N, C-alpha and C positions, 0 to 999 in steps of 0.2 A: 502494500501499500506504500504511494502515494501523501508524502504531506510536504507542503511546500511552505515557501514564506509565504505566503498566497492566503494563509492563513492563518499570520500571523497578525499580533497586534499591534497596534502605533510605538510600539518603542521594542516589534522587532520579537516578538518572544511564539516562539509556537504555541500551540497545545499543548505539546507534548514537557514543552519548556515550563510553563505554566505548572505540570501535575508536577513537577519532582519535586518546586522549590515546598518548603518548610511549612505545616499547618499549625495554625494556631501563632498566639507571639514565641517566639523565642526561640518554639518549632517546640512547641508545647503540647500539639495537639493531641484532643481525646482519643482513644484506642478509639472511636469507633471511625472521628476523623481520618487516624492512621491505616485501619484495615480496607476503607473504601481508597487513602491512598495509593493504597499494596493496589487495588483490581483496573483500577484506571493503569497506570504503570508496566500491568501486568498487559493488558485489554493490548494497547498500545506493544507494545511488543510482540505480542500475539498476530494483531496486525499487521507486524512488516513491519511497522517502526522504528527507525533507526536510530540510535543512540548515539550515535554521532552527529546528528541532524544540524548541519549550524544555526545559530539566531544571527542577527542584521548588525550584529558585534564580532559574529565569526563564534561564541560560545557555544560549547555542544550543552547536548541535553548531560550530559556526562559533567561535566561545568558544573551546571544548576545544580547540581548534587548534592543538598549538604550533613543528607541522613543517610546515621550506617545503615537503617533497613532499604532507603531505598533502592541507593549507591550498591544495597547485595544485589538486588532481584535485578543493576542493572551492570552486573559486573560478568555476567554470562550474554549479554552482547554481543554481538557478529562485530567487530571491529572493521572500519571503513576499508574499502576496495582501490586502489588505484586508480583514479578514472583511465 
């Protein structure tokens, strides 16, 4: 599944970039929010959205992930292939 920057916010973040951001103030999101985040990230990966997708600033989804559980989900994502 292609997820392009056409879906990006004005700041250049794609939905996948937004999905990996911390939940709650200081990343202290409620357990239910963290579970929903894990399901969302898993769904993006299962749909074939690449975790090395860059935003408008060149930051990848990996770069934007701050919590260890989200980083662990992304750890198995395929690395970017050279064009």
